[in-house]
N, C-alpha and C positions, 0 to 999 in steps of 0.2 A: 524372610530371606532378603538380604540387601539387594539382590538383582531381580526381585519380583516386582512387576508393575503395580502401581497403586492408582485407584480410580478417583481419589479425592485430592484436595489441595492442602490438606492439613499437615502439620509437622514441619513446615518450612519456617526456619528461624528468621526473624526480621533482621534485615541488613546483612545476613550471612551470604557467602558465595553460593550460587546455585547454577550449576552447569545446565545449559539449554541448547538443544539441537532442534532446529525448526524444519519440519517437513510438511508437505501439503496436508497430510492427515492429522497433524497435531504437533505435539512436543515430546522430545525425549529429555528427561530431567535427571539430575543426580546432585546430591548434596554432600557427598563424602561418606555418608553412612548407608545410603540406599540409592537405587536407581529405579525410576519408574517412567511411565508414559501417560500422556493425557491425549485423548482424541478430541478433535474439534478444530475450530478456526484458530490458527496459531496466534494471531494478533489479539483476539478476544481472550484467549487463555492467558497470555502474558499480561494483558491489561488487568485481568482478575487477580493474578498473583502480585502484580505491582501494587495494587490497591490494598491487598490483605497483608502482604509481608514485605514489600519493597526490598527484595533481595538485591545482592550485588550480582547481576547477571553475568555469567561466565560463558564466553563463546570463543570459538577458534579465532575468528577474525570478524570485526564489525562489518567489513565490506561485503561479506557473504551472508551474514545473518541479519544485521540491523535493517537493511533496505526493506525486507518483508514486513518487519514490525512498523517501521516509520511510515511505509505506504498504508498500513492499516490504522494509522492515527495514534500509534503508541510511541511515546518518547520516554524510554526507561530513565529512571533517576540515576542509577549507578551501575557500573559494569566492570568486568575484568576481561580485557582483550588479550588472549594468549599470544597472538601475533605481535601486538604492540609491546608486551612485556618481554617477549623473546628478543626483540630488537634492542630493548633497553638493556637486557642482561648480556647479550652476546654481540651487539653491534651489527652493522651491515643492513641490507635491505630485506632479507628473507623474513617472513613471518607465517609461512604456511604450516599446516598441522604436522607434516612430516618432519620439518626442521625443528619445530618446537618439541615434539615427542623425542626425537633423537637426542636433543640437547639435555633434557632432564634424565634420560636413560644412559647418558655417557657414551652414546654411539656417534659415529661420524655422520655428518649431514648427508642425507640421501640426495640423489639427483633431483633437480627441480621437477615439479609435477608436469607430466606431459598432457597435451590436450587430448590425446587418444591413447588407449592402452596398447602396448606392443607385446611381442612374444614373451618378454621377460615377466610380464604380469601373469602369465599362465601358471607360474610357479607359486603364486599366492593362493591361499585358501579363501575362496569367496566368502565363506561364512565366518571367517576369523579376521578381526580387524588388525591383528598383529601377525606379521609374516614370520616364517621360521627363523629368519636372521635377526629378529627382534625389532625390525623397523615396522612402521605402520604399513599395512597393505595398500598398495597403489590402487587396488580395486576399490578400497574404502575411501581414500583421499581424493579420488576423482569423482566425476558426476555419478550419482547413483542411478542405476537403471531400474531398480525395484519400483513397482507400481502398486502392488497389493497393500492396502492400508495397514492391515495387521502386521505383516512382515516389515513394512516400512517403519512403523512405530517401534517394533522390536529392535530393528537396527539402530534407530535414533536413540533408544534407551542405552544400548551398549556403547554407542559412540559418546554419549553424554558421560557415562561412567569413566571412560578413558580421559575425557576432557577434564573432569573433576580431579583425576589423579595428577594431570599436568599442572593444573592451577595450584594444587597444594605443593608440588615440588618447586614451582617457580617462586611461590611465596617463601618457602624455606631458603631458597637461594638468595632472595632479596634480604631476608633477615640476617644472613651470614655476612653481608657486605658491611664494611666499616661505616658508622654513622658519623658524619662530620659535625653534627651539632646535637645539643641536648634537646630532645623533642618535648615541647610543652604538652602534647597530646598523648605521649607515650607510644605513638605509632612511629616506627622508624621512617626516616626521610625517604629511603628507597621504596618502601611500600606506598607512601603517599605519592611519590613520583609515578609509580605503576598505576595507581588509581587515576591520576591526572592524564597520563599518556593514554590510558584506556578510554577515558572520557573524551579526549581529543579525537580518537579514532571514531567514536560514535558521532561526535560533532561534525567530523568530515563527511559522514554519510548524510547528516541533516543539511549541511551546507550545499551538498550536491543536489539534494532534492528541492530545497527551498529556493535557491538561486538568489541573485542580487537584483533588487528592483531597479528598473530603468524607465526613463521617459523616452518612449520610442520616437515621438515627434522631435524631441530635442536631439536625439541621436541621429536620426536620418537627416536633419538639417545640418548637423555638424559634418556628417560624411559628404553631403552635397557640397558643402563649402570647402572642405579640406581635400577630398579626393575626387570630386566630380560626380556627376549623376550615375546612378546604377546603369550598367550596360555600356558605359563609355569609358571603361577603365583604361584601355590603350590610348585613347585620345587624351584623357586626363594625364596619363603618364608622359606623353610627348610634350604637353603644355608645361608640366612641371619642370621637365628637363630644359626646355627652351628658356624658361624664365631665369634659370641659373646661367646657362651657356651664353646668353646675350651679353654678359659682363666680361667675357673672356675672348681673347683673340683666336681661339681654336675650339674644337669640339672634342669630346671624349665620352666614354661610358662612365657616368657618374657613380655607378655601382661598383666600379673597379678602383680600390684605394690607390694602387700604384699609378693609374692613369690620372687620378685626381691630384696626386702629388705633383706630377709633371705639369698639369694645368695650372696649379697654384704658383709654380716657379715662374711661369710666364708673366705673372703680375707681381713678382718680387717676394712671394711668401715661400720660404724654404723650411719645411718642417720634416722631422724624422718619421712622422705618421700623421694620419688625418683624424685622430680622435677629436671629438667635439670640444673637450675641455682645452685642448691645445690650440684649436682654431679660434676659440673665443677671444684670445688676446690679439688676434688679427682682424677682429670684426670691422674696424674702420676701413679696411682695404675693400675697394669695390668688388663685389662678387662673393666675398666671404660670408657676409650676412645672409645673402640669398642662398648660399650653399647650406648654411646651418638651418635656415628655415626649410629648405628642401628635405633635409634629413628628417626633421621632425614630422613633416607631412608624409614623406615616403614610408616611415615606420607605420604610421596609421594606415596608409593605403595598402601596404603589403601584409600587415598582420591583423589589422582591425577594420578591414574594409567591408564591402557589401557581402562577400561570401562568409566572412566571420559572423556577421549579424544573422545571416540565414542559418548557419550551422548551430549557433550557440544561444541565440535569444529566442525563447519560446513564444507561443501565441499569447501567453499571460504576461509578456514583457519582463521576463526574468532571465538574466544571464546565468547560464549554468556550465560548470565544468567539473572534472573529476578532482577530488581532493585527496591528498596524502597527509596523514597526521605526523609523519616524520620522514625526512629524506634519509638517504643512506649514510650521511656523514654525521653532523652534529645534532640532527633531530629536529630541524625546523619544519614547519608546515609548508606544503607546496600545493599549487593548484594549476590546472590546465585552463585552456580557453582564454588565456591572457589575463586571468583574474589577479595574478600577482604582479602584473606589469602594465596595468591599464594606464595609458598616457594621461598626463594632466589635462590635455585638451578634451578628453572624453569624460572627465569626472562630472562635468555639469549635467551629463545625461543620467548619472546615478542619483535617483530622486525617490523620496518617500511616496508611497501611495496615498490617495486621499484619506484623510482622517488619521494619518500616521506621521511620524517624524523619524529622522535618522539621529542616533546618538553615537557620537564618535569619541573614542578615547585613544590617546597615543602615549605610550610610555616614554618618559623623558630621560634621555641620556642613560638608557637602561644598561647597556653593556659595561660602561665604566662603573656604574653602581653595583652591578653584579660582581665585577672584579673586586671591588672593595669588600663585598660581603664574603665571597668564597675564599679570598686570600687571607682574611683576618687582619688586614693592615689597618690599625687604629687611626693613623693619620689620614689615610685615604678615606676611611669611613666618616671621619669628621667632615671632610669636604663633601661627601655624599649626603650629608644631612641638610645641605643648602638647596634652595630651589634651583640654582645654577651651579652645578658641580665645578664647571671650568673656571669660574671666577676665583675661588680660593686656591685652586691649583695654579692659576696664573700668578697669584700673589706669592705663593710658596716658591715658584720657580723664578720670579723676577722677570716675567715676560708678559706680553699682552695676551688677551684671552684667545684670539685666533691661533696664536702659536701654541698655547697650552693645549687647546683642543686637538690640533694636528699631532702634537707630541703624544698625547694619551692614546689617540686612535692608532698612531703608528706603532706604539709599543704593543698594543693588542693584536695588531695585524703583522707583526714581525718585521717592520721597517725600522732598522736601528741606525740609520744614517740619513743624510739629506739635509734639507733646509732646517728641520727641527732637531738637528743632531745635538746641539748644545742643550736644548730643552730636554731631550731624552736623557742626557747625562744628569740633568737636574732631577728628573724623576727618580733615578736611582738613589740620589741623596735624600730626597723628600719622602719617598714612599718605598723604602727598600724591601718591605715584606711583599707588597704587591708585585714589584718587579722581579723578585726572586721566584715568586709563584709562576710567573710567565716564563722565566728562564728554565725552571725545572721542567715545565711542560715541553718547551722547545727541545731540551736535552733528551727527553723520552722519545719525542718524534724522531730526532736524528738517529737514536739508537734502536729504533723500531720496537719500542716497548709500549704496549697498549696502555691507555689511560682510562680513567672514569671521571665523568663530570661530577659536579657537586651533588646532583640528584641520583647518580649511580649509572648513567649511560656509559656503556663501553665504547671507547673510541679506538677503532682498529688502525694501527700504525705500522703493522708488519707488511708493508708493500714496497715494491720496487720504485725507484725514482731517486731524484736528487735529495740527499739528506737534508740540505738546507730547506728545500721545499716541504719535506715532511715536518721539519721543525717549525716552520712558519704556520703550517696547517694546525699542528698540535697547540701552538701558542694561542691561536685564535679560537680553536674548537672548544677548549676548556671554558672559555668565556661565552662564546656564542651558544654552545650547547646548553650551558647552565641557564643562559637568558631565555632560550627556547623553552626549557622546562618551567621556568617561572611564568612565562607568558601563557603556556598551555594550562597550568594550574589556575591562573587568573581567569582564562577563558572558560574553563570548566565550571568555576565557581559562579561566574556571571551567568552562564547557561542555566545553571540550576535556579538562580535567583530570578531569572526572567520569566519563569513559568507562570507564577501568579500575576505577573504584569501583562501577560498576553503578548510578549515580545519574543523575538528570535535574534540570534547572532546571524548576520548575513555576510560578514567578511572578516577573515583573520589575515591581516597583511603585515607580516614580519612582527612589528611591535605595536600594531594598531588593531583595535576592535571596532567594528561598525555594527550597530544594533538597529533593528527596525521595530518600532514599538507604537502602540496607539498613542495619539497626541496627549491624552490626559496622564499617561504614564511616563512622560518625558523626564520630569524631575526625579521621580523615584528611580528610574533607570540610570540617570546620571549619578545619583547618590550610590546606587548599587555598584557601579564601576569603581568608585573610590573606596567604598567599604570592603569590597571583595579584594582589592589590591592590598589594603592594609591587613586583612585577615590572612591572605596567603603569605605575605611577608612575615607575619608573626610566627609561622611555623617553618617557613622556608629558610629564613635567616635570623632566627631569634638571637638576641644579644649582640648582633653585629653592629648595631648603631646606625646602620644604613637606612636612609629614607628613600623609598621608591615613590615616584610621582607620576601622575598622568594628567595630561591636558584633556579636559572633557568639554564637549560642546554639543548643543542641540541644533540640528540642521534640517533644512528642507532638501538641499542638494549637497552632495559630497564636496563639490567645488567651493561651497561656502566656508569650509574649514580654512583657518589661517595656515599659511605655509610653515 
């Protein structure tokens, strides 16, 4: 019988999806043909199946399942994350089991899971995972109170069977999406994207556990220098303020932008706002340079000071935060604890441990290259075959390189006028297919028509607000979202290739990967970053003619990387 437990691990097809539900007593498993349970240590059981069958582990969400396995020393090779795939198919931030189940069943999304059950949950049948209205029982989607090992394994088995059903339905939905390119592997791009998004969700769990290696001595010396000794924060704050105010004929609260504007007027600097880039042109004026330095130090003091170190840097000198594999918009990876915004001043403290090195790779000009690939513009793709995409664009437009760069970025971000206005008009003449692709996305945003990225992510555009704002968002999201998918596929490929080298990914920063590897593996890791990018590009944008490039370097400290 398909729903009968099996006590052995035989019959699992190598590389095939295998639903897994982890409980303290063992595992609930299902492969679409049968569901069974295994008693024992969950991590050890998964490790055994990983070695014998290397399945594509299917779970509701990596954030709730993978930490148990990773803590047990297991790093699964491949997975299918139902929550990540749900966000890919349907957009938005939700990826919980209830939302994913409702979507594949054609039901309205249920309310967000509550921390505690309320009176409405009493209508659910505790022994049935599906409620009378067809939704998943909230008693099942919440924390399980069951403690009896046999009953717990039985519940895990039934839950795995439902999980396998959702995985199959999601895969069918992905197969039904239009494929924007001929697949060399025969696997549709949307399915490959689902695999990469799932791997990114698993990588997010590993990043949160492994952390970013820091040189604590260097970090504490920096904080002493920039923000003052620990315990003297208020005194250091007053001294920072005084160092700026001594250049002005009055005093004010430097943390109040309106007051700072008035202060600047007293020395002849009249600006509409106090953004740093605007103040840079007034740096020669006495006091402005001090104000810009104050801002840099103030940011470190308020966000990355001594309390930040105490909260987020462990006794093993690793900086840890929570990671999300996809934001609620275009799908970029995000992180807490300041990991995605670490000031340049502090990068000297990010250092390899003894016997190890950092290997850094930064995708070059990735968003315009992605635009060339996804739009199918042959002329723009020709420019993207060069090491520096902006030089041939400048030649085509008859402008200097900085103007060409501003024009390309402005086109992708929806700025269609301004200093680069004539160059923008030149883009329409030189690269009409790419510009038409952006305009079509903008029109969809204005009309509140949802879009899909090159890899299949749904971009939700039916929201209130200024139509022009929606248009600019859509114009950028089709490029940024596709770039995020390419990046995560690259990161997932690198993650897999690092295993035999003994290295780990320790940071995913927008378009940059930072690896921590044993020193003898430095060159193989650097080669892996390049070959992985070429391999991903071969199926992500086959036949496009676009060349994706990465600047790769071996470092002792992150600050050693060239800007």
